[in-house]
C-alpha positions as CSV (number, residue, x, y, z in Angstrom):
1,M,25.8,-75.2,65.4
2,H,22.5,-77.0,65.5
3,F,19.5,-74.7,65.2
4,L,18.0,-76.1,68.4
5,L,20.9,-74.8,70.4
6,E,20.2,-71.2,69.5
7,Q,17.4,-70.9,72.1
8,Y,19.8,-72.4,74.8
9,K,22.3,-69.6,74.1
10,V,19.6,-67.1,75.3
11,M,19.0,-69.4,78.3
12,V,22.6,-69.3,79.3
13,E,22.6,-65.5,79.5
14,F,19.2,-65.5,81.3
15,L,20.3,-68.1,83.9
16,G,23.6,-66.4,84.5
17,Q,21.9,-63.2,85.4
18,A,18.9,-64.7,87.2
19,L,21.1,-67.0,89.4
20,G,23.9,-64.6,90.0
21,G,27.7,-64.6,89.9
22,D,28.1,-67.7,92.0
23,Y,26.7,-69.8,89.1
24,E,28.6,-70.5,86.0
25,V,26.3,-71.5,83.1
26,V,27.8,-73.2,80.0
27,L,26.5,-74.4,76.7
28,H,28.6,-77.0,74.8
29,D,27.9,-77.6,71.1
30,L,28.4,-81.3,70.2
31,S,26.8,-81.1,66.8
32,E,29.0,-81.9,63.8
33,G,31.9,-82.8,66.1
34,H,32.4,-79.2,67.4
35,N,32.6,-80.3,71.0
36,A,33.4,-76.8,72.4
37,I,31.8,-74.0,74.4
38,V,29.5,-71.7,72.4
39,A,28.0,-69.7,75.2
40,I,29.1,-69.1,78.8
41,A,27.9,-66.8,81.7
42,N,30.1,-66.0,84.7
43,G,33.0,-67.8,83.2
44,G,35.5,-66.5,85.7
45,I,34.5,-69.4,88.0
46,S,36.4,-71.8,85.8
47,G,38.4,-69.4,83.8
48,R,37.0,-70.5,80.5
49,G,35.5,-68.7,77.5
50,V,33.8,-69.5,74.2
51,G,35.8,-72.0,72.2
52,A,37.2,-73.9,75.3
53,P,37.0,-77.7,74.9
54,L,34.9,-80.2,76.8
55,T,35.8,-81.0,80.4
56,N,37.1,-84.5,81.5
57,M,33.6,-85.3,82.9
58,A,31.8,-84.2,79.7
59,L,34.2,-86.4,77.6
60,R,33.5,-89.3,80.0
61,F,29.8,-88.8,79.6
62,L,30.3,-89.1,75.8
63,A,32.6,-92.1,76.1
64,D,30.2,-93.9,78.5
65,R,27.2,-92.9,76.5
66,E,25.7,-91.6,79.8
67,Y,23.1,-89.6,77.8
68,E,21.5,-92.7,76.6
69,R,20.6,-93.7,80.2
70,H,19.8,-90.3,81.7
71,D,18.6,-86.9,80.7
72,Y,20.9,-85.2,83.1
73,K,23.5,-85.7,85.8
74,V,23.2,-83.6,89.0
75,G,25.6,-82.9,91.9
76,Y,29.0,-84.2,90.9
77,R,32.2,-82.5,92.0
78,G,34.2,-79.8,90.3
79,V,37.2,-77.6,91.0
80,S,37.1,-73.9,90.4
81,R,39.9,-71.7,89.0
82,A,40.6,-70.7,92.6
83,K,40.9,-74.4,93.5
84,T,37.7,-74.4,95.6
85,E,35.1,-77.2,95.3
86,L,32.1,-76.7,92.9
87,H,28.8,-78.4,92.7
88,S,28.3,-79.3,89.1
89,S,25.3,-80.5,87.0
90,T,24.8,-81.2,83.3
91,M,21.6,-81.6,81.1
92,F,21.9,-83.5,77.9
93,I,20.3,-81.8,74.9
94,K,19.1,-84.1,72.2
95,D,17.5,-83.5,68.7
96,E,14.2,-85.0,67.5
97,A,15.8,-88.3,66.7
98,G,17.4,-88.6,70.2
99,R,20.9,-87.8,69.1
100,L,23.0,-85.8,71.6
101,I,23.7,-82.3,70.2
102,G,24.7,-80.3,73.3
103,M,25.2,-80.1,77.0
104,L,23.9,-77.4,79.3
105,C,26.1,-77.2,82.4
106,V,25.7,-75.3,85.7
107,N,28.6,-75.0,88.1
108,F,27.8,-73.5,91.6
109,D,30.6,-72.0,93.6
110,P,29.6,-72.0,97.3
111,A,32.5,-69.9,98.4
112,H,30.4,-66.9,99.4
113,C,28.0,-69.2,101.3
114,V,30.9,-70.8,103.1
115,Q,32.4,-67.5,104.0
116,A,29.1,-66.3,105.5
117,A,28.8,-69.6,107.5
118,N,32.3,-69.3,108.8
119,A,31.6,-65.8,110.0
120,V,28.7,-67.1,112.0
121,L,30.8,-70.1,113.3
122,A,33.5,-67.7,114.4
123,L,31.0,-65.7,116.5
124,C,30.1,-69.0,118.2
125,G,33.7,-69.9,118.8
126,L,33.5,-72.9,116.4
127,P,36.0,-73.9,113.7
128,G,35.2,-72.9,110.2
129,M,34.8,-74.9,107.0
130,S,37.5,-75.1,104.3
131,L,36.9,-73.6,100.9
132,Q,39.8,-75.4,99.3
133,A,39.5,-78.6,97.3
134,G,41.6,-81.5,98.4
135,E,45.1,-82.0,97.0
136,D,43.9,-85.0,95.0
137,A,40.9,-83.2,93.5
138,G,42.4,-82.8,90.1
139,A,43.4,-86.5,89.9
140,S,40.1,-88.0,91.0
141,A,38.2,-89.7,88.2
142,G,34.9,-88.4,89.7
143,T,36.0,-84.7,89.8
144,E,35.5,-82.3,86.9
145,T,38.4,-80.2,85.9
146,F,38.3,-77.2,83.5
147,V,40.8,-76.3,80.8
148,G,40.9,-73.6,78.2
149,S,42.5,-75.4,75.3
150,V,43.1,-78.8,73.7
151,P,46.8,-78.8,74.7
152,D,45.7,-78.2,78.3
153,A,43.1,-80.9,78.1
154,V,45.6,-83.4,76.8
155,R,48.2,-82.4,79.4
156,S,45.6,-82.7,82.2
157,A,44.5,-86.1,81.0
158,I,48.0,-87.4,80.8
159,E,48.8,-86.2,84.3
160,E,45.6,-87.9,85.5
161,V,46.7,-91.2,83.9
162,T,50.4,-91.0,85.0
163,G,49.7,-89.5,88.4
164,A,52.5,-87.0,87.9
165,T,53.1,-83.7,86.3
166,G,55.7,-82.8,83.7
167,V,56.8,-86.4,83.0
168,P,59.2,-86.1,79.9
169,A,58.0,-88.1,76.9
170,S,61.6,-89.5,76.6
171,R,61.0,-91.3,79.9
172,L,57.9,-93.1,78.7
173,T,58.2,-96.6,77.3
174,M,56.1,-97.8,74.4
175,E,54.0,-99.9,76.8
176,E,53.4,-96.8,79.0
177,K,52.4,-94.7,75.9
178,I,49.9,-97.4,74.8
179,R,48.4,-97.5,78.3
180,I,48.1,-93.7,78.3
181,V,46.5,-93.7,74.8
182,D,44.1,-96.4,76.0
183,A,43.1,-94.4,79.1
184,L,42.7,-91.2,77.1
185,N,40.5,-93.1,74.6
186,Q,38.3,-94.6,77.3
187,G,38.0,-91.1,78.9
188,G,36.7,-89.8,75.5
189,L,39.6,-87.4,74.9
190,F,39.7,-88.2,71.2
191,Y,36.3,-86.6,70.7
192,L,38.1,-83.3,70.8
193,K,39.3,-81.8,67.5
194,G,43.1,-81.9,67.2
195,A,43.4,-84.3,70.1
196,V,45.4,-87.0,68.1
197,S,48.0,-84.5,66.9
198,E,48.3,-83.0,70.4
199,V,48.6,-86.4,72.1
200,A,51.3,-87.3,69.6
201,A,53.2,-84.2,70.3
202,Q,53.1,-84.5,74.1
203,L,54.0,-88.2,73.9
204,G,56.9,-87.5,71.6
205,S,55.3,-89.8,68.9
206,S,53.9,-89.3,65.4
207,E,50.1,-89.1,64.6
208,A,50.5,-92.4,62.7
209,T,51.9,-94.0,65.8
210,V,48.9,-92.8,68.0
211,Y,46.5,-94.1,65.3
212,R,48.4,-97.4,65.3
213,Y,48.1,-97.6,69.1
214,L,44.3,-97.0,68.8
215,S,44.0,-99.6,66.1
216,K,45.9,-102.1,68.3
217,L,43.7,-101.4,71.3
218,K,40.6,-102.1,69.2
219,S,41.9,-105.5,67.9
């Protein structure tokens, strides 16, 4: 881990306690290709822990090189472990040369605020607000989803691409597999360690085949 990230590990613990249990604070280490969580506070909101991979949005920030245009992204949409909507933000951490070495993320779960508001609305005889995210939340390109492992990340990304869950690899044509690999590559999935072997396994292909698809897409 880059030495500059050590001070942010303390910040994660501090912010988690200062902001309270409705705020999940996460530090991702991107130095040396680690691309995983190294510190987390109030992780029950997303159900993740230390070692969990980058989210789909964090991978997209890498693929789009968002950090070169902005120092942070504020107020995008996430989905909690309980399938309620989160308000998420990310700060890009860079070294002295401007290279991205980490991301500090804050995910706010407004569930308790909504519950309190609904209690007031009920006293006034008015309909309450929903805590649940829409059914399409996990499939939306602008929504952050959280996974605890690389296999889960690959599975989630494939489902996002195909628009379906549990599609057997035997039902996919070579053209469909190439399109999936292309979409996963554009979404930054291959920044994760072990992603190539896991994509190969879930597509029923060899690692060499996945690398061949990637090479073909670059040509």
